[in-house]
N, C-alpha and C positions, 0 to 999 in steps of 0.2 A: 738689586730692580732696579736700580737708582745708580743709573750712570754718569750723571753729573761731578760738576767737578767737586771737592771733599768741602767746601765753604754752600755747599747750595745740600749739595744729598744728605751730610751730616744730620740738617736743621730738619730738611724732609718725614729725618727717617726719628729725627727727637718729633717733629708734633703727629707724625702714629701714631708713637707710643711707645719704640721700639724700646730697651735699653743700650744695647750696643749693637755695633755696626761689624762687618768683618770687609776687610779691604782687600779691593784686589786691584795692583796697577802694576806698571809693565816694568820695574824695576825695583827695589831698595831706596834707589838715591832718585823715583820721578816723585816723589812724596817729599815738602818739607817739615820734618818732624816738626822742628821745632809752632809751627803753622797748626799741623794739625795734632797738637797738645794743646792749643788755645783752642782750637772747635769743639775738640773733645771736652777740656777743663767747660767752656760757656755755655753746651748744652747740655751739661752732666749728665753725661752718651763716655760708654767703657768703647775700648776697641776689644772684641772676641774673637778674631782672631784674622790670618793674613796667607790672603791664596798665595801658591807660585805657578799656577797657570801657564803666566806670562811667562815664560822660560821656554815651554813646548811652545804654545801657539805662534808669540810672537819670535823668539831668538832659535829655534829649533831643536834648543835641547831639550838632554832625555837620561833616564839611572841608568838602561839599560844596550845605549846603543855599544856596536861595535868597535868604534872608533873609541881611542883610553882619552884622547887628547876631549869627546864631545862630553863626556861621563864625566872630562875633570870641570869641566865648565859648567855644566848641569851641579851638581856638588857646590859648585863656589853661588852658585846662581842661589842654589837653596840656601847657601849659606849665608849669606848677607842675606836673605829676607830674616831667614829665623834673628839674625843679630837685629833689621829691622822695626821686627814685632815683637824682642823680648826690651826694648823702651817703653814698651807699650804694657808689656805683661801679658801680652798675648803672641798664643803656639802658630805655630810655621802650619799652611796644608799640601802637603801632597799627592798630588792626587792623579792628573797629567802630564804629572815629570815620572813616575814611577815605568812612561813607557810602555812599549810592545815589541813584543820581536819583527826582528829583519833578517833578511835573505841572511841565511848560514850559520843563523843564532839560533843554537839547541835554547830548550827551557831550563832544563838545569844551570844552565850556564847565568843566563840572564840574570836568575834569582841570587847563584852566588853572586854578580853583580850589587841586588838590588838588595841585598842581606850588607855587604860590609857600603853603600853607600849609608842606610837604617844607620851603626850600626856608628859612621863618622859622624852622618848628623845629629842625629843623636845625643852622643854624649854633647855634640856642639849646645845643644837647645841646653841638654841639665846644667850644661858650664855659664852657663845665661839665665838657671834659674825656669827658663819655660819649657809644657812641652814642646811635643815636631807630633801631628796629627797625619795617622797614615789613612786614606781614602779609596773605597776601596770605590771602582769604577762597572759600570755594566760591560758587558763582551767586545759590546762593539768597539765600545774607545779604549781601552786595553785584556791584551792576552798576560796579564802578569796577575796581579790581586781581583779578585770580580769577587767574592763571599766574606763580611764578618767570619767565618770562619776560613779562610784564607788569610785572611792580614791577624786574626789571633797563633796560630799558626809560625807565619812570618816575622810576629814578637815576639812568639814565645824563643824563639831564636838567639835574640841578639842579646851583646852583653852589655845590654841598658837598659835603664827603667822608664823610660822618661818618654817611650812611642805609645801612644794610643788609636783606639780607632776614630775615626769619621765615625759611622753612620746614616747616608745618605738617605731618601727615603723612595726615594724615584730611582735608585741603581737595584737597593733591594726588593724592589717592585718587581724587576729584570730580574734578577741572577735569583734569589732567597725562598728558599722553600713555601718559607712561615716567616712572616716580617714581623710579629711578635717574636715564635720560637727563635729568630735569629740573634734575638735582642738580648734574651733571657739566658742564652748561650753564650756571649762575649759579657756579655755582663761587668767581670771586670777589670774588663778593654777598652769602654765604651767611655770613651772622653767630649767629645760634640757629637752634634747629631747636626742636621740640616733637613727642618720640617717642610716639607714639600713634597704635590701631590707626585702621581704616578705618569703625568703627561706633563711632569717641568711644570706648572701651572701650582699656585697656590693653591695653598695646603685647606682640602672641603673643594676644589677645583677640578678634582680626579675622582678615585674609583678604590684606594685604601681607604682600608677603616682603618682612620683612624684612633678615633675610640679604643680599639684593641691595644695599635702603634704606644698610645699614649699610656698606656693601664701597663706593658710591659714595662716602659720605662721609669715611670713609677713601683713597680713593684720591685726592682733593681736602687732602686735610690738615686737614679741616672738626678744630680746636682747643678751639670753643667751646661752649657748654652746648644741653647737649638736656634738654628737661625735658620735665614730663610734664602735658599739661594735657591729662586725662581724667576720666573719669564713677568717679562713687566704684565701681565696678560687680565684687563685686555688695554692697563696703562699703569705706569710707573704707582700714584697713587692708588688705584683703587686696587690693584696688589698687594698693595700694602695693605688698606683696609682692611680686604680678606683674612691675610693672614694676622695679623695681631684675632680677628675677628675668632683663626681658628685656634693660637694661643688661650685665646681666654674660655674656649668651647671646652676645650679639651687637657689642656697642661695646669693650667693656674689652680 
């Protein structure tokens, strides 16, 4: 929800009461690691995860393209982000980079490519001592992994044990029959949460039953990060304050 430079956004996040931040950058070399280390240390805040979506949004890359060169570049982009995040002990997130079917590509073939990519990238994450996060997205953003169940099946087919699910309440509100039920069913695979509401506004500004979702997370013993990938509604500072309020009411 903060889109300023890190030296501004990290200070704002600290002042709002966050323990950690997620970072979304154009590429692995778009942020100076030494400066970021200093900012995080100075503000006593951690890096919770790094996003890879810029690979798709800015560079047109994804992991199920029929073009082998694009798939290779997509893997390399994510791999670079894994290395970057690992410097801070932070996992990389694969959401939009899972891609969607292009003309002439069958679902089964795309799934083979996706599994190959996750085996490679999950192995790389393990080598660097971090996890890799798979974020199921709603049907309007991908036709590959839409639900936690879909994600769990993919993870269980891999030959590595470093890939976990990112449970995003916004996407779950669209795709899951039951948010709390899906959390319980995928319990052993959940490694990260996007704590946000049904309209992508901050938690508490939509119609998701946050108390029920929080109860499920507590029941499964979830102890990872709950992050606020939310719209800056009505403005960044107000959105941050609302998120912290919802954290304290339901999760702490």
